[in-house]
C-alpha positions in Angstrom: -37.8 -16.8 -22.6 -37.0 -16.8 -18.9 -40.3 -14.8 -18.0 -42.2 -17.3 -20.0 -40.7 -20.0 -18.0 -41.3 -18.2 -14.9 -45.0 -17.8 -16.0 -45.7 -21.1 -16.6 -44.7 -22.0 -13.5 -46.6 -19.8 -11.8 -49.4 -20.8 -13.7 -49.2 -24.7 -12.8 -48.7 -23.7 -9.3 -51.9 -22.2 -8.9 -53.5 -24.9 -10.8 -52.3 -27.5 -7.9 -53.1 -25.1 -5.4 -49.3 -25.2 -4.8 -47.6 -22.0 -3.0 -44.7 -21.2 -5.6 -42.3 -18.3 -4.7 -39.9 -16.3 -7.3 -36.8 -15.8 -7.8 -34.6 -14.0 -5.2 -31.2 -13.3 -4.4 -29.6 -11.6 -1.3 -25.9 -10.3 -1.8 -24.6 -7.0 0.1 -23.9 -3.9 -1.8 -20.5 -3.5 -0.9 -18.1 -5.7 1.1 -15.0 -4.4 3.0 -11.7 -6.7 3.7 -8.2 -6.1 4.9 -5.0 -6.9 3.1 -3.6 -10.3 3.9 -6.7 -11.1 5.7 -9.8 -13.8 4.9 -13.3 -12.4 3.7 -16.7 -14.0 2.7 -18.6 -12.8 -0.1 -22.3 -13.5 0.9 -24.8 -14.9 -1.7 -28.0 -16.3 -0.9 -30.8 -17.5 -3.3 -34.3 -18.9 -3.7 -36.1 -19.9 -6.6 -39.8 -21.0 -7.4 -39.5 -24.8 -7.1 -36.8 -24.8 -4.5 -38.8 -27.2 -2.0 -39.1 -29.9 -5.1 -36.1 -29.3 -7.4 -33.7 -32.4 -8.2 -31.9 -31.3 -10.8 -28.2 -29.3 -11.4 -27.1 -26.5 -9.8 -24.5 -24.5 -11.2 -22.3 -21.8 -9.4 -20.3 -19.1 -10.9 -18.7 -15.9 -9.8 -17.5 -13.6 -12.2 -14.6 -10.8 -11.6 -15.1 -7.0 -12.9 -16.7 -7.4 -16.5 -15.2 -10.5 -17.4 -17.7 -13.4 -18.7 -15.1 -16.0 -18.0 -16.1 -16.9 -14.2 -13.0 -17.1 -11.4 -14.8 -19.7 -9.7 -17.3 -22.6 -10.7 -18.5 -25.5 -9.6 -21.6 -28.1 -9.9 -23.5 -30.5 -8.0 -26.6 -32.8 -8.7 -29.6 -31.5 -6.1 -30.8 -34.6 -4.5 -33.0 -35.2 -1.2 -30.4 -34.9 2.1 -27.8 -34.3 -0.8 -24.6 -32.8 0.9 -22.3 -29.8 0.1 -20.2 -31.8 -2.5 -19.9 -29.0 -5.3 -17.4 -30.3 -7.9 -14.9 -27.4 -8.5 -14.7 -26.9 -12.3 -12.4 -24.0 -12.2 -11.2 -21.8 -8.9 -7.7 -21.6 -7.4 -6.0 -22.1 -4.1 -7.4 -19.2 -2.5 -10.9 -19.2 -3.7 -13.7 -21.9 -2.2 -17.1 -22.5 -1.9 -18.4 -21.5 1.7 -22.2 -22.3 1.6 -24.2 -24.7 0.5 -25.9 -24.8 -2.6 -28.7 -27.0 -2.1 -29.8 -24.9 0.6 -29.4 -21.9 -1.6 -26.0 -20.7 0.0 -23.3 -19.7 -2.3 -21.2 -17.8 -0.6 -17.4 -17.5 -1.8 -14.6 -17.4 0.3 -11.4 -15.5 -0.4 -8.3 -16.3 1.3 -5.0 -14.2 1.6 -6.6 -11.0 0.3 -4.5 -8.8 -2.4 -5.5 -5.4 -3.4 -6.0 -6.7 -7.0 -9.0 -8.6 -5.2 -11.0 -5.3 -5.2 -13.3 -5.3 -7.9 -17.1 -5.8 -8.9 -18.3 -9.4 -8.4 -21.0 -11.1 -9.8 -22.8 -13.9 -8.2 -24.7 -16.4 -10.3 -26.9 -19.8 -10.2 -28.2 -21.9 -13.0 -30.5 -24.3 -12.6 -31.8 -26.7 -15.5 -34.6 -24.3 -15.9 -33.4 -20.9 -15.6 -30.7 -18.7 -13.9 -30.3 -15.5 -11.6 -27.5 -13.6 -11.0 -26.5 -10.3 -9.0 -23.8 -8.0 -8.3 -21.7 -6.7 -5.4 -18.7 -4.7 -4.7 -15.6 -5.7 -3.2 -13.0 -3.3 -1.4 -9.6 -4.3 -0.2 -8.5 -1.8 2.9 -5.0 -1.7 4.3 -3.3 0.5 7.1 -0.8 3.0 5.9 2.7 1.4 5.1 5.8 2.8 3.8 7.2 0.1 1.3 10.8 2.1 0.7 12.7 5.6 1.4 15.8 5.9 -0.4 17.6 8.4 -2.5 16.4 8.6 -6.2 18.3 10.4 -9.0 15.4 12.6 -10.7 15.5 15.6 -13.2 15.6 18.0 -10.2 18.9 16.3 -9.2 19.1 13.9 -5.9 15.7 13.3 -4.3 14.7 11.5 -1.3 11.9 9.3 -2.4 9.1 7.7 0.0 6.9 5.2 -1.5 3.6 4.2 0.2 0.6 2.4 0.1 -2.6 1.7 1.7 -6.3 1.9 1.2 -7.6 4.6 1.8 -4.6 6.3 0.0 -2.3 7.8 2.9 -1.1 11.3 3.3 2.7 12.3 3.9 4.0 14.5 6.3 8.0 15.7 5.9 10.5 16.7 8.6 14.2 17.3 8.4 16.5 18.2 11.0 16.3 21.6 9.5 12.6 21.8 10.2 9.3 20.5 8.5 9.1 20.2 4.7 6.0 22.0 3.1 4.1 21.8 0.0 5.6 18.4 -1.2 4.0 17.2 -4.5 2.6 13.8 -4.3 2.2 11.0 -7.3 -0.6 8.7 -7.1 -1.2 5.0 -8.5 -4.8 4.2 -7.8 -4.8 1.1 -9.2 -2.1 -0.1 -7.0 -3.3 2.1 -4.0 0.4 3.5 -4.1 1.6 7.3 -3.4 5.0 8.6 -4.0 6.9 11.7 -2.6 10.0 13.2 -3.2 12.1 16.0 -1.3 15.6 17.5 -2.4 18.6 16.0 -0.3 21.0 17.6 1.4 24.3 16.0 2.9 23.8 17.6 6.0 20.0 16.7 6.8 18.2 13.6 8.3 15.1 13.0 6.8 11.6 11.4 8.2 9.0 10.4 6.1 5.5 9.8 7.9 2.5 8.4 5.9 -0.9 8.0 7.5 -4.3 7.0 6.8 -7.6 5.9 8.8 -6.4 2.6 9.5 -2.9 3.4 10.5 0.6 4.9 10.1 4.1 4.5 9.3 7.1 6.1 9.3 10.9 6.0 8.4 13.9 8.0 8.6 16.7 8.6 5.9 19.7 7.7 6.4 18.2 4.8 8.7 20.2 3.9 11.8 21.2 0.6 10.4 22.8 2.8 7.5 24.7 4.3 9.9 26.0 1.3 11.5 26.6 -0.2 8.2 29.2 2.5 7.1 30.8 2.5 10.4 31.5 -1.3 10.2 32.6 -0.6 6.5 34.8 2.2 8.1 36.2 0.1 10.6 37.5 -3.0 8.4 39.1 -0.6 5.9 41.2 0.7 8.7 41.8 -2.5 10.1 42.8 -3.6 6.5 45.4 -0.7 6.2 46.6 -1.4 9.4 47.4 -5.1 8.3 48.9 -4.1 5.6 51.4 -1.7 7.3 52.1 -4.3 9.6 52.8 -7.0 7.1 56.3 -6.1 6.3 57.3 -6.0 9.8 55.9 -9.5 10.4 57.9 -11.0 7.3 60.8 -9.1 8.3 60.7 -10.8 12.2 59.9 -14.2 10.5 62.8 -13.7 8.1 65.1 -13.2 10.9 64.2 -15.7 13.1 64.3 -18.5 10.4 67.9 -17.1 9.6 68.6 -17.5 13.4 67.4 -21.0 13.5 69.5 -22.3 10.4 72.8 -20.8 12.2 72.3 -22.2 14.9 71.5 -25.8 13.1 74.5 -25.2 11.2 76.7 -24.9 14.5 74.8 -27.9 15.9 76.3 -29.7 13.1 79.8 -28.6 13.0 80.0 -29.8 16.8 78.6 -33.2 16.2 80.8 -33.8 13.2 84.1 -32.9 14.8 84.2 -35.5 17.5 83.3 -38.0 15.2 86.1 -37.3 12.4 88.5 -37.2 15.7 87.6 -40.5 16.9 87.8 -42.1 13.9 91.4 -42.8 13.4 92.6 -41.1 16.6 96.1 -42.1 17.5 97.6 -40.7 20.8 101.1 -41.3 21.9 101.7 -40.5 25.6 104.7 -40.4 27.5 107.2 -41.6 25.0 111.1 -40.5 25.7 113.6 -42.3 23.4 117.0 -43.3 24.5 120.3 -41.7 23.8 121.7 -43.0 20.7 125.2 -43.7 20.4 127.6 -45.7 18.3 127.9 -48.3 20.8 123.6 -48.4 21.0 121.5 -49.7 18.2 118.0 -50.0 19.7 115.4 -47.3 20.3 113.8 -47.6 23.8 110.7 -46.0 24.9 109.1 -45.6 28.1 105.7 -44.9 26.8 103.0 -46.8 25.0 101.3 -46.3 21.6 97.5 -46.0 21.6 95.3 -46.3 18.7 91.9 -46.0 18.9 91.6 -46.0 22.3 93.4 -49.5 22.8 97.0 -49.5 24.3 99.7 -50.9 21.9 102.9 -52.5 23.5 106.4 -50.9 22.5 108.2 -53.0 20.3 112.2 -52.7 20.3 113.3 -51.9 16.3 116.6 -52.7 15.5 119.0 -49.6 14.1 120.1 -50.5 10.3 123.4 -51.9 10.0 125.9 -49.0 9.9 129.6 -49.1 8.1 132.1 -51.7 9.6 134.3 -49.8 12.0 137.7 -48.7 10.6 140.2 -50.5 12.6 143.4 -49.1 10.3 144.1 -52.1 8.4 144.4 -52.2 4.9 
């Protein structure tokens, strides 16, 4: 049907003496991008009535063998129309780079991932026909070690090195005992990952080096960070043990200090209480002398004074109680 339409258009152009071009689409056979960077997949097309076409233009990009487009936009071709293609399906990383009205429907992909590597199909659909072509896209990346750690495998404890890159990286192992040769490798071609493991020994330090045409990377196990962490942990444990050993001595010293303070406070309290008791009802007698008592003297005399509460109380003579009458011999 499409060939019939092209033939009819060519016949009409020849009758009117017009120059009608055929369908063309230019895409590179292969495009290379770098992991994490941006890339443009070029796609330029022409069609038989490009100079006079005013219909709709649908742009579609498919990935792999899927018929469902990963990117789709549509616009109506008008004279002096701008690039205002309405995105019908897209993602944050995909956008139209060119201007469909001028035959440029190139696709831009941002922040490349390994999953972007695939075959892509560029398709343009017009009111009277469509055209498409394929291009292959590769995502390259320098060799990078994702992890280097201990792992328990069938052969025992192993030092496992996992690396990623495109082209796939190669491994080189060394240890403090010397180089390690003929180390087996496992490959995950889908994710561009290679894995290599060597037997672990407590006495050795291992270095995994990985390299491809774009770069290299290496790591050491155990790492310096691990050694520093181990030293910090050991120091912390020793500090805790030392602190625990000092706790009884600290508690005993605090107990002794508290006991001494309590005893001192008690002594001070006693010293304060005694004067208050003595001064409350204090009576002091000073310079007191009694006169000789005889049958002929009935009073008590004193040369002193009575003090009560700090005040002087004058002496007052007291009468001696009457005794029996003297014996006169009369009966």
